[in-house]
N, C-alpha and C positions, 0 to 999 in steps of 0.2 A: 777484464775479457767481458763481463756481464755489461759494463758500461758501454763498450764498443758495440756489442750486439743491440743494446738499446738505441744507441745513436743510429746504427744502420737500420733498424726497424723504423725509427722516427723518419729518418731520412726517405726510406721507401714510401712510407705514407704520404709525405709531402710532395715526393716525386709524382706519385699517382695524381695528386691534385694538380700539380704543375702540368702534367701531360694533358689532363682534361681541359685545361685552358685553351687548347687548340693552337692554331697557327699564330695567335696574336699574343702567346705566352711571353712572359718575361718575369724576371725575379720580383721586380716592383709590383706588377700585377698580382703575382702569386701573394706577396706580403699583404697587399690591401684585401684581397679575398680572405685571407686567414684573419685579418683584423676583424672583418665584417662578420665572419663566423665565430668570433671570440676566441680565436687560437693565438696564444701569445708566442710569437717567434719573431725575433729580429730580422731585418734585412740582411744584416752581416752574417747571422747564422745560416740563413738561406744561400747566401754566397759561398759560405763555407762548405756546406753540404753539397752544393753544385759542383765545387771544385774537388772536393774530396772523393765524392762517389760518382763523378764523371757524368753528370746529368746531360751535358750536350750529346755525348755519344750514346747514351741510353735513349735519349729522344729520338735520334736518328735511327737507332735499331727498331724502336717501336713503330715510327712512321714507315720505315722500310717493310716490316711485318704487316702493317695495315694496307700498304700498297699491294704486297703479294697476295693478301687475302682478297682484295678487290678484283686484282687480276685473275684470281683463281675463280671468283664468282663469274666474271665475264667469259672465262674459258668454258666454264660448265654451261652457262646459258648458251653459248655459240655452239657447243657440242649438242645440246638439246635441240636447238633450232635445226642444225644440220641433220640430226637423226629423224626429226619429224618431216623435214623436206625430202630426205632420201626415201621414206615410207611412201610419201605421197608419189614421188616421181616413179617408184616401183610399181605402184597400183596403176597409175596412168600408163606406164609402159606395157603392163600386162593387159590392160583394157585396149590399148591400141594394137598390140599383137593379136589379140582375139578378133578385132575388127579387120585387121589385115588378112587374117586366115579366112574369114568369112568372104571378104572381098575376092581374094584369089580363088576361092571355091565357086564364085559366081562368075562364070566365064562370060555370059552375055554383058554383064555390067563391067567387067574388067575390060572387054573390048570398046565399050563406050568412054572409058577414061581417056582424056587428053594427055599428051606427053608431058605438058606442064604440071598436071595434078600428079602424075607418076614421079616426076622429079622433085616435087614439093614433099611427097611421102618419103622418097629415099633421103632427101636432105633432113627432114624431120628425124628420121631413125638415126642418121649419123650424128646429129647434134644432140640428141638424147642420149646416144652411147658416150660421146665424148664429155658431156656434163656429168655423167655418172662417173667416169673415170677421174675427172678432175674433182669431183665431190669426194671420192674416196681419198685422193691425195690430201685434200683440205682436212678431212677427218683425222687422217694420220698426223698432220701437221698440228691440229688443235690437240690431239692426244699427247703428242710429243711436248707441246708447250705446257700441258697439265703436269706430265711427269717431270719436267724441268722445275716447275713451280714447287712441287713437293720434295724435290732433290734440294733445292735451295733452302726450304724450310728445315730439312734434316741437317744440312751443313751449318745452318745458323744454330740449331740445337746443339751440335757438336762444338761450336765455338763457345756457346754459353756455358757448357758443362766441362770443358776441358780443363779449367782451372781448379777443379775439384780433385784433391790429392788422393783422397780415400777411394780405392777401386770400387768397394762395395756401394758407397754413396753415389758415385759416379754412375754406376750401372743403373742404380734406382732412378737417379734423375734423368738418365737417358730414356729408360722405360716409361717414366711418367710423362715425359716431353713427347716421346713418340705416341703414346696413347692420346695425348692432347691434340696432336697434329691429326692423327686418324679420326678421332671424334669430331673435330672441327669439320673435316671434309665430309664426313658421313651426315652431320647435322646440315650442312650446306646442300648435300644431295638430296636430303629428305625435304628440305624447304623448297627445292626447284621442282 
């Protein structure tokens, strides 16, 4: 049992190096990098580890998680941009409303306005209101996409820990994994 554990640990270390090779990774490239580093592992051992510990599936999982993290970063950026633009739009709408109140209170000036000017003001008001409604829908869409992203990460966590037979160990693994997801999103939030 200890030998299997050592083999799994060695495989995990070699897998980490394999993943870091990026999109050009191959077992042959991993073997040559290990030789350069002075780590003696045969290509046949790497092939055996890859098959036994299902490296192709694990690489796909790592890459999928990285894609989810990138998407989450894009969503957070889009939400932050939307929030800033909404604040600016509300400020401009407030300033425009105050200016319109002054204009309405100034009867002589209002009488001097041409119908085209009044039409432009009405059109601008309607477009601003429509843009605000669309912006609200866009924010909801972005927030929903963010919630979907987190849900996918939690589902992936369930899939990873589902094979743990001991209930206590599975619960601890879930708690640790969930903490990692929350911490990652909090760090990303602080960074933006």
